[in-house]
KOLZA-709430 format. One record per residue: residue number from 0; x, y, z of N, C-alpha, C, O in turn. Coordinates in Angstrom, 3 decimals, decimal comma. Last residue first. Example, Ala and Ser with C-alpha at 12.3 -4.5 7.8 and 13.67 -1.06 7.14 Angstrom:
   nr    n.east   n.north      n.up   ca.east  ca.north     ca.up    c.east   c.north      c.up    o.east   o.north      o.up
    1    12,850    -2,250     7,080    13,670    -1,060     7,140    12,900     0,030     7,870    13,409     1,138     8,039
    0    13,190    -5,690     7,800    12,300    -4,500     7,800    13,200    -3,300     7,800    14,236    -3,319     8,465
//
This chain:
   nr    n.east   n.north      n.up   ca.east  ca.north     ca.up    c.east   c.north      c.up    o.east   o.north      o.up
  216    12,598    11,717     4,482    11,932    12,571     3,526    12,889    13,542     2,858    12,473    14,339     2,017
  215    13,349    11,424     7,962    12,917    10,799     6,713    12,358    11,873     5,789    11,722    12,823     6,244
  214    16,127    13,061     9,629    14,773    12,591     9,449    14,500    12,035     8,078    15,309    12,156     7,159
  213    18,776    13,762     9,974    17,785    14,832     9,926    16,387    14,396     9,584    15,533    15,228     9,279
  212    20,527    11,750    10,351    20,796    12,625     9,216    19,737    13,707     9,045    19,786    14,481     8,089
  211    19,434    10,347    12,416    20,706    11,032    12,663    21,019    12,035    11,559    21,688    13,041    11,793
  210    17,272     9,265    11,047    17,040    10,207    12,138    18,300    11,013    12,425    18,235    12,221    12,650
  209    18,565     7,525     9,323    17,847     8,669     8,768    17,574     9,722     9,832    17,636    10,921     9,561
  208    19,542     5,683    11,165    20,495     6,453    10,374    19,822     7,687     9,774    20,421     8,761     9,718
  207    17,136     4,622    12,082    18,019     5,308    13,023    19,017     6,186    12,270    19,303     7,306    12,693
  206    16,204     3,409     9,764    15,471     4,551    10,307    16,318     5,335    11,300    16,236     6,562    11,361
  205    18,163     1,374     9,469    17,926     2,357     8,404    17,237     3,598     8,949    17,638     4,718     8,634
  204    17,876    -0,098    11,802    19,145     0,585    11,539    18,967     1,668    10,472    19,554     2,746    10,567
  203    15,244    -1,007    11,438    15,575    -0,184    12,610    16,881     0,571    12,390    16,989     1,744    12,747
  202    15,546    -2,561     9,149    14,723    -1,349     9,091    15,053    -0,426    10,261    15,132     0,791    10,095
  201    17,072    -4,647    10,237    17,644    -3,776     9,211    16,862    -2,477     9,103    17,454    -1,405     8,979
  200    15,268    -5,773    12,064    16,591    -5,323    12,514    17,189    -4,323    11,514    17,737    -3,291    11,901
  199    13,143    -6,469    10,374    12,948    -5,444    11,408    14,276    -4,905    11,923    14,398    -3,709    12,189
  198    14,384    -8,479     8,859    13,891    -7,268     8,207    13,736    -6,147     9,225    14,144    -5,012     8,977
  197    14,854   -10,418    10,790    15,998    -9,748    10,184    15,566    -8,476     9,464    16,306    -7,492     9,459
  196    12,117   -11,008    11,453    13,093   -10,613    12,473    14,260    -9,857    11,845    14,619    -8,776    12,310
  195    10,808   -11,758     9,007    10,449   -10,550     9,747    11,522   -10,089    10,716    11,809    -8,895    10,792
  194    11,030   -13,989     7,487    12,107   -12,999     7,351    11,918   -11,809     8,284    12,783   -10,936     8,345
  193     8,698   -15,374     7,855     9,895   -15,890     8,522    11,069   -14,912     8,441    12,001   -14,998     9,240
  192     6,920   -14,065     6,180     6,784   -13,886     7,626     8,056   -14,323     8,355     8,445   -13,715     9,353
  191     7,792   -15,097     3,715     7,918   -13,664     3,993     7,837   -13,396     5,491     8,601   -12,587     6,018
  190     7,051   -17,788     4,067     8,466   -17,433     3,872     8,691   -15,959     4,200     9,657   -15,609     4,879
  189     4,303   -17,422     4,158     4,990   -18,015     5,310     6,487   -17,714     5,253     7,109   -17,421     6,274
  188     3,746   -16,472     1,604     3,587   -15,566     2,736     4,290   -16,103     3,986     4,813   -15,326     4,785
  187     3,932   -18,730     0,049     5,027   -17,772    -0,025     4,961   -16,788     1,137     5,995   -16,317     1,610
  186     2,875   -21,582     1,968     2,564   -20,405     1,157     3,802   -19,503     1,107     4,622   -19,519     2,025
  185     4,328   -23,730     3,004     2,969   -23,928     2,519     2,547   -22,820     1,573     1,949   -23,066     0,525
  184     7,710   -24,462     2,206     6,711   -23,550     2,752     5,336   -23,856     2,170     5,204   -24,198     0,995
  183    10,864   -25,821     2,848     9,544   -26,068     2,276     8,513   -25,197     2,993     8,443   -25,186     4,222
  182    13,911   -23,883     2,281    13,005   -24,727     3,063    11,673   -24,923     2,330    11,401   -24,270     1,322
  181    15,266   -22,038     0,819    15,536   -23,453     0,534    14,609   -24,394     1,296    14,538   -25,582     0,980
  180    14,650   -19,597     1,897    14,024   -19,971     0,631    14,204   -21,452     0,322    13,376   -22,048    -0,366
  179    16,323   -19,386     4,138    14,892   -19,625     4,324    14,242   -20,126     3,041    13,370   -20,994     3,091
  178    18,819   -18,992     2,878    18,630   -20,072     3,840    17,142   -20,406     3,985    16,757   -21,575     3,958
  177    18,334   -16,734     1,314    18,699   -18,000     0,668    18,486   -19,184     1,609    18,029   -20,246     1,188
  176    17,709   -14,789     3,296    16,748   -15,158     2,252    17,072   -16,520     1,638    16,186   -17,356     1,464
  175    20,115   -14,677     4,726    18,876   -15,070     5,387    17,847   -15,542     4,372    17,194   -16,568     4,564
  174    21,853   -13,740     2,740    22,097   -15,037     3,383    20,815   -15,560     4,037    20,479   -16,738     3,913
  173    20,655   -11,249     2,209    20,688   -12,280     1,172    20,947   -13,657     1,776    20,325   -14,638     1,366
  172    21,038    -9,931     4,649    19,676   -10,179     4,167    19,674   -11,276     3,105    18,792   -12,135     3,100
  171    23,832    -9,834     4,718    23,075   -10,493     5,781    21,682   -10,861     5,303    21,210   -11,975     5,531
  170    24,333    -8,280     2,451    24,791    -9,671     2,489    24,064   -10,464     3,574    23,721   -11,629     3,372
  169    23,160    -5,890     3,308    22,690    -6,518     2,074    23,094    -7,985     2,044    22,299    -8,841     1,658
  168    24,673    -5,320     5,542    23,279    -5,701     5,739    22,681    -6,316     4,475    21,795    -7,166     4,558
  167    27,129    -4,794     4,238    27,038    -5,803     5,290    25,601    -6,253     5,490    25,339    -7,451     5,597
  166    26,616    -2,697     2,415    26,942    -4,042     1,913    26,770    -5,104     2,992    26,310    -6,207     2,697
  165    24,476    -0,274     2,080    25,141    -0,960     3,187    25,396    -2,410     2,798    24,492    -3,245     2,848
  164    23,010     0,896     0,023    24,242     1,530     0,443    25,030     0,821     1,527    26,131     1,250     1,870
  163    20,779    -0,642    -0,465    21,584    -0,195    -1,609    22,946     0,313    -1,182    23,924     0,185    -1,918
  162    19,720    -0,894     2,079    20,332    -2,068     1,455    21,181    -1,680     0,247    22,193    -2,323    -0,031
  161    18,739     1,735     2,430    19,788     1,213     3,304    20,487     0,017     2,664    21,714    -0,075     2,702
  160    16,756     1,924     0,460    17,908     2,808     0,425    19,067     2,296     1,264    20,229     2,404     0,870
  159    14,930    -0,088     1,332    15,585    -0,138     0,019    16,860     0,687    -0,007    17,911     0,215    -0,439
  158    14,203     0,960     3,826    14,777    -0,382     3,729    15,548    -0,519     2,415    16,678    -1,007     2,395
  157    13,024     3,366     3,048    14,215     3,379     3,899    14,952     2,048     3,823    16,181     2,015     3,762
  156    10,838     2,389     1,656    11,852     3,141     0,939    13,152     3,221     1,746    14,245     3,150     1,184
  155     9,391     1,113     3,667     9,794     0,380     2,466    10,941     1,076     1,755    11,893     0,436     1,309
  154     8,983     3,273     5,415     9,770     2,124     5,843    10,268     1,326     4,638    11,427     0,914     4,596
  153     7,329     4,933     3,913     8,647     5,411     4,336     9,544     4,256     4,744    10,738     4,262     4,447
  152     5,080     3,295     3,765     5,797     3,665     2,544     7,213     4,113     2,887     8,175     3,718     2,230
  151     4,314     3,235     6,432     4,765     1,998     5,795     5,508     2,274     4,497     6,459     1,568     4,163
  150     3,364     5,745     7,130     4,726     5,388     7,523     5,213     4,109     6,859     6,422     3,914     6,734
  149     1,621     7,499     4,608     1,637     6,435     5,605     3,078     6,006     5,878     3,898     5,919     4,964
  148     1,694     9,229     2,535     2,067     9,754     3,838     2,106     8,700     4,922     2,567     8,963     6,032
  147    -1,021     7,812     0,822     0,204     8,614     0,755     0,463     9,270     2,105    -0,452     9,802     2,734
  146    -2,175     4,642     1,756    -2,462     6,072     1,734    -1,141     6,839     1,730    -0,250     6,556     2,531
  145    -0,963     2,044    -0,430    -1,223     2,611     0,887    -1,668     4,057     0,703    -1,546     4,619    -0,385
  144    -0,512    -0,834    -2,351    -1,144     0,483    -2,262    -1,392     0,837    -0,803    -1,952     0,049    -0,041
  143     1,765    -2,674    -4,311     1,234    -2,403    -2,979     0,658    -0,992    -2,949     1,272    -0,058    -3,465
  142     1,903    -4,820    -6,772     1,689    -3,389    -6,630     0,994    -3,148    -5,298    -0,206    -3,383    -5,160
  141     4,009    -7,192    -7,779     3,157    -6,894    -6,637     3,073    -5,382    -6,534     4,072    -4,727    -6,238
  140     4,267    -8,967   -10,931     4,514    -7,832   -10,043     3,614    -7,919    -8,819     2,601    -8,618    -8,816
  139     5,077   -10,275   -13,805     4,897   -10,764   -12,430     5,274    -9,641   -11,476     6,456    -9,389   -11,239
  138     3,156    -8,852   -16,464     4,433    -9,104   -15,807     4,141    -9,540   -14,379     3,094    -9,218   -13,818
  137     0,725    -8,061   -17,479     1,588    -8,897   -18,318     2,977    -9,116   -17,744     3,885    -9,526   -18,466
  136    -0,860    -6,742   -15,536    -1,478    -7,314   -16,732    -0,591    -8,271   -17,514    -1,094    -9,199   -18,147
  135    -0,194    -7,506   -12,009    -0,087    -6,765   -13,257    -0,692    -7,470   -14,445    -1,005    -8,658   -14,378
  134    -2,060    -7,363    -8,933    -1,202    -8,069    -9,875    -1,255    -7,344   -11,210    -2,228    -6,655   -11,516
  133    -2,186    -5,349    -5,970    -2,643    -5,678    -7,322    -1,591    -6,514    -8,036    -0,394    -6,389    -7,778
  132    -3,251    -4,870    -2,689    -2,200    -5,388    -3,565    -2,818    -5,800    -4,888    -3,830    -6,499    -4,932
  131    -3,675    -2,593     0,048    -4,221    -3,285    -1,113    -3,048    -3,763    -1,958    -1,981    -3,150    -1,953
  130    -3,999    -1,753     3,470    -3,164    -2,248     2,379    -3,995    -2,909     1,291    -4,906    -3,687     1,576
  129    -4,677    -0,408     5,783    -5,532    -0,266     4,592    -4,765    -0,692     3,332    -4,876    -0,067     2,276
  128    -3,025    -1,342     7,821    -2,596    -0,152     7,073    -3,459     0,151     5,848    -3,027     0,889     4,963
  127    -4,806    -3,915     8,236    -3,361    -3,668     8,263    -3,032    -2,533     7,306    -2,790    -2,756     6,120
  126    -7,493    -4,048     7,797    -7,058    -4,056     9,191    -5,549    -3,829     9,316    -5,066    -3,571    10,418
  125    -7,821    -4,227     5,065    -8,189    -2,974     5,732    -7,685    -2,893     7,166    -7,472    -1,801     7,692
  124    -6,463    -5,695     2,720    -6,199    -5,831     4,151    -6,538    -4,515     4,875    -5,633    -3,772     5,255
  123    -6,802    -7,498    -0,154    -7,389    -6,352     0,554    -7,204    -6,594     2,042    -7,718    -7,574     2,582
  122    -5,319    -8,583    -3,177    -5,354    -8,651    -1,715    -5,953    -7,363    -1,167    -5,651    -6,272    -1,652
  121    -5,860    -8,091    -5,857    -5,560    -9,453    -5,428    -5,687    -9,629    -3,919    -6,106   -10,682    -3,439
  120    -7,047    -6,470    -8,616    -6,994    -6,411    -7,160    -6,907    -7,833    -6,615    -7,772    -8,668    -6,881
  119    -5,160    -6,223   -11,506    -6,195    -7,010   -10,843    -6,008    -6,911    -9,332    -4,935    -7,229    -8,819
  118    -4,690    -4,103   -14,369    -4,287    -4,568   -13,044    -5,468    -5,234   -12,340    -6,622    -4,861   -12,549
  117    -5,546    -2,989   -16,774    -5,171    -4,400   -16,745    -4,732    -4,941   -15,411    -4,424    -6,128   -15,307
  116    -6,595    -0,514   -16,815    -5,242    -0,643   -17,368    -4,724    -2,076   -17,296    -3,597    -2,352   -17,706
  115    -8,906    -0,896   -15,452    -9,016    -0,583   -16,879    -7,670    -0,698   -17,581    -7,604    -0,947   -18,785
  114    -7,844    -1,178   -12,877    -8,420    -2,354   -13,540    -8,557    -2,115   -15,040    -8,345    -3,037   -15,828
  113    -7,141     1,474   -12,388    -6,103     0,452   -12,469    -6,624    -0,799   -13,178    -5,916    -1,401   -13,986
  112    -9,692     2,621   -12,377    -8,695     3,083   -13,341    -7,565     2,070   -13,496    -7,086     1,834   -14,605
  111   -10,981     1,277   -10,230   -11,468     1,138   -11,608   -10,440     1,561   -12,656   -10,329     0,929   -13,707
  110    -9,253     2,117    -7,982    -9,322     0,728    -8,443    -9,853     0,614    -9,875    -9,240    -0,084   -10,682
  109    -9,525     4,854    -7,292    -8,353     4,403    -8,045    -8,458     2,991    -8,605    -7,814     2,687    -9,610
  108   -11,867     5,515    -6,008   -11,060     6,612    -6,544    -9,892     6,133    -7,400    -9,323     6,919    -8,158
  107   -12,986     3,305    -4,901   -13,637     3,857    -6,089   -12,795     4,928    -6,761   -12,980     5,220    -7,943
  106   -11,549     2,869    -2,558   -11,210     2,098    -3,758   -11,821     2,678    -5,022   -11,241     2,559    -6,101
  105   -10,506     4,304    -0,109   -11,463     4,795    -1,109   -11,168     4,128    -2,442   -10,606     4,747    -3,346
  104    -8,364     3,416     1,327    -9,659     2,805     1,614   -10,724     3,204     0,598   -11,736     2,516     0,458
  103    -6,284     5,050     0,574    -6,287     3,671     0,080    -7,618     2,983     0,316    -7,972     2,059    -0,416
  102    -6,346     8,183    -0,452    -6,988     7,374     0,587    -7,107     5,949     0,065    -7,943     5,671    -0,795
  101    -4,492     9,137    -2,328    -5,048    10,040    -1,319    -5,673     9,285    -0,159    -5,546     9,700     0,993
  100    -1,777     6,721    -2,632    -2,938     7,457    -3,145    -3,519     8,298    -2,011    -3,086     8,183    -0,865
   99     1,258     5,326    -3,455     0,555     6,104    -2,453    -0,555     6,908    -3,104    -0,306     7,688    -4,023
   98     2,575     2,200    -4,192     1,799     3,327    -4,696     1,113     4,019    -3,528     0,464     3,369    -2,708
   97     5,398     0,297    -4,735     4,504     0,842    -3,722     3,895     2,125    -4,278     4,598     3,010    -4,766
   96     6,252    -2,806    -6,280     6,070    -1,370    -6,366     5,199    -0,934    -5,206     4,355    -1,698    -4,739
   95     8,307    -5,514    -7,062     7,462    -4,873    -6,050     7,453    -3,371    -6,274     8,499    -2,743    -6,437
   94     8,511    -8,047    -9,408     8,759    -6,625    -9,169     7,774    -6,099    -8,131     6,560    -6,219    -8,297
   93    10,056   -11,091    -9,103     8,755   -10,436    -9,012     8,996    -8,984    -8,622     9,627    -8,721    -7,599
   92    11,868   -13,398    -8,684    11,734   -12,600    -9,909    10,339   -11,979   -10,020     9,560   -12,309   -10,914
   91    13,232   -12,999    -5,465    12,206   -13,650    -6,262    12,033   -12,798    -7,520    12,050   -11,571    -7,422
   90    16,789   -12,232    -5,501    15,383   -11,936    -5,224    14,474   -12,939    -5,919    14,891   -13,639    -6,842
   89    20,011   -10,948    -4,562    19,164   -12,020    -5,093    17,723   -11,789    -4,670    17,463   -11,219    -3,610
   88    21,365    -7,790    -5,244    20,670    -8,627    -4,267    19,828    -9,695    -4,964    19,029    -9,385    -5,847
   87    22,440    -6,074    -7,110    23,317    -7,055    -6,493    22,639    -8,018    -5,541    23,267    -8,969    -5,074
   86    20,336    -3,303    -6,482    21,340    -3,944    -7,337    22,243    -4,883    -6,544    22,739    -4,546    -5,469
   85    17,168    -3,470    -5,461    18,502    -3,349    -4,849    19,527    -4,056    -5,738    19,583    -5,285    -5,747
   84    14,678    -4,032    -6,324    15,092    -2,629    -6,443    16,511    -2,402    -5,916    17,003    -1,274    -5,923
   83    14,067    -6,597    -5,696    14,421    -6,335    -7,096    14,856    -4,893    -7,317    15,354    -4,562    -8,393
   82    13,322    -6,435    -2,986    14,663    -6,894    -3,340    15,048    -6,617    -4,776    16,228    -6,420    -5,068
   81    11,398    -3,376    -2,494    11,648    -4,804    -2,429    13,017    -5,162    -2,990    13,773    -4,290    -3,416
   80    10,350    -0,874    -4,937    10,806    -1,310    -3,620    11,061    -2,821    -3,653    10,954    -3,458    -4,701
   79     9,847     1,952    -6,771    10,309     0,570    -6,904    10,887     0,164    -5,544    11,820     0,803    -5,057
   78     7,001     4,086    -6,206     8,407     3,734    -6,033     8,638     2,247    -6,301     7,760     1,410    -6,092
   77     4,974     6,814    -6,116     5,160     5,538    -6,806     6,645     5,222    -6,798     7,454     5,990    -7,317
   76     2,510     8,970    -4,898     3,822     8,366    -4,666     3,873     7,071    -5,456     2,905     6,311    -5,460
   75     0,157     9,688    -6,149     0,911    10,703    -5,405     2,346    10,246    -5,172     3,280    11,045    -5,241
   74    -1,765     9,227    -8,540    -0,558     8,483    -8,125     0,375     9,471    -7,442     1,275    10,025    -8,073
   73    -3,491    11,166    -9,314    -3,905    10,308    -8,195    -2,759     9,426    -7,711    -2,791     8,933    -6,583
   72    -2,597    12,367   -11,569    -2,214    12,971   -10,297    -2,654    12,154    -9,088    -2,231    12,425    -7,965
   71    -2,774     9,337   -13,332    -2,455    10,751   -13,363    -2,020    11,244   -11,993    -1,184    10,625   -11,334
   70    -3,542     6,670   -13,671    -4,007     7,412   -12,493    -3,737     8,908   -12,544    -4,414     9,675   -11,859
   69    -2,506     5,700   -16,089    -3,852     5,313   -15,652    -4,400     6,237   -14,568    -5,591     6,547   -14,555
   68     0,042     6,752   -16,211    -0,890     7,065   -17,298    -2,325     6,761   -16,878    -3,252     7,474   -17,260
   67     1,124     5,558   -13,947     0,944     7,011   -13,956    -0,004     7,440   -15,079    -0,770     8,390   -14,913
   66     1,123     2,892   -14,841     0,318     3,279   -13,670     0,078     4,779   -13,652    -1,033     5,230   -13,375
   65     2,909     3,004   -17,015     1,530     2,562   -17,219     0,634     3,014   -16,065    -0,489     3,467   -16,290
   64     5,283     3,872   -15,814     4,682     4,655   -16,895     3,206     4,292   -17,071     2,360     5,168   -17,253
   63     5,718     1,753   -14,016     5,508     3,116   -13,524     4,816     3,970   -14,581     3,875     4,703   -14,277
   62     6,165    -0,389   -15,753     4,967    -0,389   -14,908     4,677     1,025   -14,384     3,519     1,438   -14,319
   61     8,596     0,467   -16,889     7,433     0,242   -17,745     6,149     0,271   -16,937     5,159     0,870   -17,356
   60    10,232     0,544   -14,647     9,972     1,785   -15,386     8,758     1,642   -16,290     7,978     2,582   -16,444
   59    10,323    -2,199   -13,949     9,686    -1,227   -13,058     9,305     0,044   -13,823     8,197     0,560   -13,669
   58    11,727    -3,163   -16,149    10,354    -3,608   -15,933     9,612    -2,662   -14,994     8,438    -2,356   -15,200
   57    14,189    -1,921   -15,696    13,416    -1,567   -16,891    11,958    -1,985   -16,739    11,054    -1,255   -17,147
   56    14,949    -3,208   -13,353    14,776    -1,751   -13,347    13,961    -1,303   -14,556    13,131    -0,401   -14,445
   55    15,202    -5,844   -14,223    14,148    -5,501   -13,266    13,903    -3,997   -13,219    12,762    -3,562   -13,062
   54    17,447    -6,140   -15,743    16,184    -5,976   -16,453    15,062    -5,556   -15,513    14,072    -4,973   -15,956
   53    19,524    -6,811   -14,057    19,341    -5,396   -14,387    18,040    -5,115   -15,134    17,577    -3,974   -15,158
   52    18,961    -9,126   -11,590    18,848    -8,952   -13,033    18,620    -7,464   -13,329    17,614    -6,907   -12,890
   51    20,468   -11,122    -9,048    19,960    -9,822    -9,497    20,013    -9,709   -11,019    20,977   -10,137   -11,654
   50    19,585   -14,621    -9,079    20,539   -13,529    -8,956    19,939   -12,243    -9,516    19,027   -12,271   -10,343
   49    16,541   -15,836    -7,534    17,485   -15,765    -8,651    18,440   -14,600    -8,403    18,143   -13,702    -7,616
   48    14,582   -18,144    -5,711    15,368   -16,923    -5,718    16,327   -16,981    -6,900    16,860   -18,041    -7,229
   47    11,619   -19,757    -5,022    12,619   -19,514    -6,062    13,266   -18,147    -5,863    12,584   -17,122    -5,849
   46    11,101   -21,601    -2,094    10,850   -20,349    -2,803    11,977   -20,123    -3,807    13,152   -20,281    -3,475
   45     9,987   -25,077    -1,849    10,909   -23,965    -1,610    10,501   -22,742    -2,425     9,668   -22,830    -3,326
   44     6,538   -26,026    -1,148     7,893   -26,261    -1,630     8,775   -25,078    -1,303     8,370   -24,178    -0,568
   43     3,808   -25,253    -1,175     4,236   -26,606    -0,791     5,620   -26,949    -1,335     5,836   -28,018    -1,906
   42     2,033   -23,220    -2,096     3,357   -23,408    -2,675     3,838   -24,829    -2,433     4,227   -25,529    -3,368
   41    -1,432   -22,986    -2,955    -0,378   -23,353    -2,016     0,935   -23,536    -2,767     0,949   -23,954    -3,925
   40    -3,126   -20,181    -4,291    -2,576   -21,518    -4,491    -1,487   -21,777    -3,454    -0,714   -20,879    -3,120
   39    -5,722   -18,410    -2,518    -4,391   -18,497    -3,116    -3,936   -19,941    -3,268    -4,308   -20,811    -2,480
   38    -9,190   -18,590    -3,531    -8,134   -18,684    -2,520    -6,774   -18,842    -3,190    -6,686   -19,352    -4,307
   37   -10,640   -16,174    -5,836   -10,306   -17,545    -5,428    -9,214   -17,561    -4,370    -8,395   -16,644    -4,314
   36   -11,249   -12,869    -4,492   -11,477   -13,908    -5,488   -11,102   -15,275    -4,960   -11,227   -15,527    -3,761
   35    -8,697   -11,504    -2,664    -9,921   -11,168    -3,385   -10,097   -12,222    -4,473    -9,196   -12,441    -5,282
   34    -7,323   -12,485     0,452    -7,344   -12,567    -1,004    -8,717   -12,222    -1,562    -9,750   -12,597    -1,008
   33    -7,656   -12,560     3,168    -7,131   -11,323     2,581    -7,220   -11,320     1,062    -7,195   -10,254     0,446
   32    -8,459   -15,152     3,714    -9,425   -14,069     3,891    -8,956   -12,776     3,232    -9,780   -11,979     2,784
   31    -6,104   -16,651     3,325    -7,247   -16,828     2,434    -8,211   -15,667     2,509    -8,735   -15,232     1,483
   30    -4,580   -15,696     5,450    -4,076   -15,562     4,084    -5,238   -15,671     3,099    -5,344   -14,884     2,158
   29    -6,168   -16,506     7,586    -5,959   -15,081     7,347    -5,445   -14,824     5,936    -5,833   -13,844     5,300
   28    -5,978   -19,295     7,361    -7,287   -18,648     7,253    -7,145   -17,164     6,944    -7,901   -16,618     6,141
   27    -3,264   -19,682     7,819    -3,820   -20,034     6,514    -5,170   -19,366     6,303    -5,479   -18,920     5,198
   26    -1,980   -16,761     9,553    -2,476   -18,132     9,502    -3,014   -18,420     8,102    -3,195   -17,505     7,299
   25     0,933   -14,750     9,487    -0,450   -14,973     9,064    -0,788   -16,451     9,079     0,016   -17,289     8,670
   24     2,771   -13,608    12,309     2,696   -14,440    11,108     1,249   -14,769    10,769     0,438   -15,033    11,657
   23     2,048   -10,273    13,456     2,103   -11,711    13,708     2,072   -12,478    12,393     1,412   -12,045    11,449
   22     4,219    -7,651    12,325     2,903    -8,178    12,657     3,021    -9,684    12,802     3,980   -10,292    12,326
   21     6,190    -5,326    11,752     6,244    -6,414    12,710     4,835    -6,816    13,124     4,328    -6,369    14,153
   20     5,939    -3,125    10,267     6,106    -4,372     9,539     5,971    -5,565    10,474     5,675    -6,677    10,039
   19     3,597    -0,713    11,429     4,734    -1,589    11,664     4,736    -2,803    10,766     3,704    -3,431    10,527
   18     1,683     1,196    11,444     2,388     0,974    10,196     3,443    -0,109    10,301     4,126    -0,387     9,316
   17     0,608     1,696    13,854    -0,277     1,076    12,876     0,460     0,692    11,616    -0,069    -0,057    10,795
   16     2,590     3,035    15,184     2,291     1,663    15,585     1,446     0,955    14,558     1,551    -0,262    14,401
   15     2,521     5,625    14,104     3,605     4,713    13,723     3,271     3,281    14,070     3,635     2,377    13,318
   14    -0,674     6,738    12,927     0,271     6,498    14,012     1,295     5,449    13,624     0,983     4,500    12,904
   13    -0,675     7,959     9,500    -1,270     7,274    10,629    -0,236     7,076    11,716     0,960     7,228    11,465
   12     0,080    11,205     8,221     0,507     9,816     8,399    -0,199     9,217     9,597    -0,322     9,883    10,625
   11    -2,032    13,274     6,274    -1,481    12,950     7,588    -1,097    11,487     7,653    -1,846    10,621     7,200
   10    -1,451    15,171     3,591    -1,896    13,825     3,939    -1,246    13,410     5,235    -0,032    13,214     5,289
    9    -0,277    17,580     3,105    -1,678    17,600     3,499    -2,209    16,224     3,869    -3,310    16,117     4,410
    8     2,298    17,155     2,282     2,076    17,552     3,660     0,635    17,490     4,077     0,334    17,364     5,264
    7     3,026    14,346     0,301     2,339    15,615     0,450     2,033    15,941     1,896     1,559    15,087     2,646
    6     6,321    13,139     0,090     4,943    12,854     0,466     4,251    14,159     0,772     4,830    15,012     1,444
    5     8,814    12,207    -2,016     8,141    13,378    -1,467     6,704    13,016    -1,168     5,953    12,630    -2,064
    4     9,885     8,982    -0,883     9,655     9,972    -1,883     9,030    11,169    -1,230     8,746    11,159    -0,032
    3    12,203     7,766     1,227    10,898     8,240     1,098    10,765     9,253     0,041    11,447    10,277     0,050
    2    11,619     4,502     0,668    12,274     5,557     0,265    11,433     6,659     0,414    10,285     6,731    -0,025
    1     9,314    -4,515     2,124     8,920    -3,210     2,573     9,973    -2,248     2,330     9,819    -1,069     2,650
    0     9,365    -7,217     3,063     9,382    -6,699     1,711     9,017    -5,245     1,779     7,979    -5,073     1,140
//
């Protein structure tokens, strides 16, 4: 689940190895440990995918406006990512956004403002890119937070941009998603982990194309 917007030069990107999407599948204990508050509910079934809905772009725009109003200049990067950002691609009906702040580990600088706007800190993963994830006040969203300039943001945006413009890989990804979604999963994270191989293949092609065109950004 993972463009590059303009990232500020003063924010140094962590080493590329630290940003990789290719991490080991999460165990049940790791899934529980990453959650803030009660443990996550088990899925114990297939994953719901629906056909692309143009309404997703409007929902993203509404969340962007609310987040920027809450954070102001602290929202250095804010992008619509994930499958709902790719016209024509089937997806879980959940809007993914990626937010870049000055320092994702400095929660005091942005968490209270987001919470005041109705967002709820749901996942904290300091060991993986200092990733944080919030749920929204009135829509089904995943708001991913990283330090601005982190390579993971670039990967998410590159993945989105490539799928928007490459029909063959968009169809490959959709076939993979539909096949995996039909299976029974303990947690939605297990389904996401199962997509890693094809996601990494597509991301590699996207980044290679950007390198040929003069780099990311």
